[in-house]
C-alpha positions in Angstrom: -19.0 6.0 11.2 -19.4 7.3 7.7 -15.7 8.4 7.7 -14.6 4.9 8.6 -16.7 3.6 5.7 -14.8 5.6 3.3 -11.3 5.0 4.9 -11.0 1.2 4.3 -10.2 -1.2 7.2 -7.5 -3.8 7.0 -6.0 -5.9 9.9 -2.4 -6.4 9.8 -2.6 -9.8 8.4 -5.0 -8.4 5.7 -2.5 -5.8 4.9 0.4 -8.1 4.7 -1.5 -10.3 2.3 -2.4 -7.5 0.0 0.9 -5.8 0.0 3.2 -8.9 0.3 5.1 -7.0 3.0 5.6 -9.0 6.2 3.3 -8.4 9.2 6.4 -7.7 11.4 7.5 -5.0 9.3 4.1 -3.3 8.8 3.7 -3.4 12.5 7.1 -1.8 13.0 6.5 1.0 10.6 3.4 2.0 12.2 4.2 1.4 16.0 8.1 1.6 16.1 10.8 -0.9 16.9 12.4 -1.8 20.2 16.1 -2.0 19.1 18.8 -3.8 21.4 22.0 -2.1 21.6 25.0 -2.7 23.9 24.0 0.5 25.8 20.5 -1.2 26.3 17.2 -1.2 24.7 16.4 1.9 22.4 13.0 2.6 20.8 12.9 3.6 17.2 9.7 5.8 16.6 6.9 5.0 14.1 7.5 6.1 10.6 4.1 7.7 10.2 0.7 7.9 12.1 -1.9 5.5 10.8 -5.3 6.5 9.7 -7.2 4.5 12.2 -7.1 4.0 15.8 -7.0 0.4 17.2 -10.1 -1.6 16.6 -11.2 -4.1 19.3 -7.6 -3.6 20.8 -5.9 -4.4 17.6 -3.9 -2.3 15.2 -5.8 -1.3 12.0 -4.7 0.3 8.8 -6.6 2.6 6.3 -6.3 2.6 2.5 -3.7 5.3 2.5 -1.7 3.2 5.0 -1.8 0.1 2.8 -0.4 2.3 -0.2 2.4 3.8 1.9 3.4 0.3 3.0 3.6 -0.6 -0.8 5.8 2.2 -1.7 8.0 2.1 1.4 8.7 -1.5 0.7 9.4 -0.8 -3.0 11.9 1.7 -2.3 13.6 -0.2 0.5 14.0 -3.1 -2.1 16.2 -0.7 -4.3 18.8 -0.7 -1.6 18.3 2.7 -0.2 19.3 2.7 3.5 16.5 2.7 6.2 18.0 5.7 7.8 18.0 7.7 4.6 14.5 6.5 3.8 13.2 7.7 7.1 14.7 11.1 6.6 13.1 11.3 3.2 9.8 10.4 4.5 9.9 13.0 7.2 11.0 15.7 4.7 8.4 14.6 2.3 5.6 15.0 5.0 6.8 18.6 5.6 7.4 19.6 1.9 4.2 18.1 0.6 1.8 18.7 3.6 0.6 15.2 3.7 0.7 12.5 6.4 1.2 9.8 3.7 3.5 11.5 1.3 4.8 8.5 -0.6 1.6 7.6 -1.9 0.5 10.9 -3.2 0.7 11.9 -6.9 2.9 14.8 -6.1 5.6 12.5 -4.8 6.6 11.5 -8.3 7.6 14.9 -9.3 8.8 16.4 -6.0 10.4 13.2 -4.6 13.7 13.7 -6.4 14.3 17.0 -4.6 13.2 15.5 -1.3 15.8 12.7 -1.8 18.5 15.2 -2.7 17.7 17.5 0.2 17.9 14.5 2.5 21.1 13.3 1.1 22.8 16.6 1.6 21.6 16.6 5.1 23.2 13.4 5.9 26.7 14.9 5.0 27.9 12.1 2.8 26.7 9.1 4.8 24.6 8.2 1.8 26.4 7.2 -1.5 23.3 7.7 -3.8 23.7 10.2 -6.7 21.4 11.6 -9.4 21.6 8.7 -11.5 20.5 6.4 -8.8 17.5 8.6 -7.9 16.4 8.9 -11.7 16.5 5.0 -11.6 14.4 4.8 -8.4 11.7 7.1 -9.8 11.5 5.7 -13.3 11.6 2.1 -12.3 9.9 2.1 -8.9 7.6 5.1 -8.4 6.3 5.8 -11.8 5.0 2.1 -12.4 3.5 2.2 -8.9 1.5 5.2 -9.5 0.2 4.0 -12.8 -1.8 1.5 -10.9 -3.2 4.0 -8.5 -6.0 6.5 -9.5 -5.9 9.8 -8.0 -8.4 12.8 -7.3 -8.5 16.3 -7.7 -6.4 17.0 -4.6 -3.7 14.5 -5.6 -4.6 12.0 -2.9 -5.3 8.2 -4.0 -8.8 7.3 -4.7 -8.4 3.7 -5.9 -5.7 0.8 -6.4 -6.0 -1.4 -9.4 -3.6 -4.2 -8.2 -3.7 -6.1 -11.4 -3.6 -2.9 -13.7 -6.3 -0.7 -15.0 -7.1 -3.1 -17.7 -8.3 -5.5 -15.4 -11.5 -5.6 -13.1 -10.1 -5.9 -9.7 -10.1 -2.6 -7.6 -9.4 -1.7 -4.1 -11.5 1.3 -3.4 -11.9 2.4 0.3 -15.5 3.4 -0.3 -16.5 -0.1 -1.4 -16.8 -3.1 0.6 -14.6 -1.5 3.4 -11.8 -1.4 0.8 -11.7 -5.1 0.1 -10.6 -6.3 -3.3 -13.5 -6.1 -5.3 -14.7 -6.8 -9.2 -15.5 -3.3 -9.9 -18.1 -3.9 -12.7 -20.2 -6.0 -10.4 -19.3 -4.8 -6.9 -18.7 -8.3 -5.3 -15.5 -8.9 -3.4 -13.1 -11.1 -4.9 -12.8 -13.4 -1.8 -16.6 -14.0 -2.0 -16.6 -15.2 -5.4 -13.3 -17.3 -5.0 -14.6 -18.9 -1.8 -17.9 -19.7 -3.8 -15.8 -21.6 -6.5 -14.0 -23.5 -4.0 -17.2 -24.6 -2.2 -19.1 -25.2 -5.5 -16.4 -26.5 -7.7 -17.6 -24.8 -10.9 -17.1 -21.1 -12.2 -20.1 -21.6 -14.6 -22.2 -22.5 -11.4 -21.0 -19.6 -9.5 -21.5 -17.2 -12.4 -25.2 -18.3 -12.7 -25.7 -17.9 -9.0 -24.4 -14.6 -8.7 -25.7 -13.5 -12.2 -22.3 -12.3 -13.5 -20.2 -13.3 -16.5 -18.1 -16.3 -16.1 -14.9 -14.0 -16.9 -15.8 -12.0 -13.7 -15.7 -15.2 -11.6 -12.5 -16.4 -13.3 -10.7 -13.0 -12.6 -11.7 -13.1 -9.0 -10.3 -16.6 -8.6 -7.1 -15.7 -10.4 -6.4 -12.7 -8.2 -7.2 -14.6 -5.0 -4.8 -17.3 -6.1 -2.1 -14.8 -6.9 -2.5 -13.5 -3.1 -2.2 -17.0 -1.8 0.8 -18.0 -4.0 
């Protein structure tokens, strides 16, 4: 149980809300796809093994799964082919020795090598060159890593979804990994729901004995997720 409390727990809809990646995509990446071809139905294997077993019969994600989803989606948005990205993920798992390689701090350094090796293995089926890879890491991976705080073993510790200059943090060891105002330890959803019910930021701030700015930030963050 203590391990679960440090892993973070997210349902598929929760993960989709936090990452802005569709539930269908997340489920497919973690369980695989059934692909219909002229020869019949073919199953495409999961991209990686999730951190958690099913909970009450439903698929659940951990904190590292959440970050892996974010990074995979960001890389796909650059136009990298799905086949190439899947190969790179497998190569990264082997070279970095981590089940969630794309969200580790080492990937920012070793990722170019991983992509290059995978491209060579594909024997010309991918048209990406060094310039493209440089662009991916400079514009996609490095900004992504700036909002993630890492520990001594290069594994992610916390994600600051609004940037480190703000108070909202997603920490698997706090509130089961739910978005939280780090300075007071209260989930953003709790504060935002209280404002909806009460109708007053000042009133909620007095009730929870926190600064009004804390409540306002929670409301802004939750509103951004619902936008």
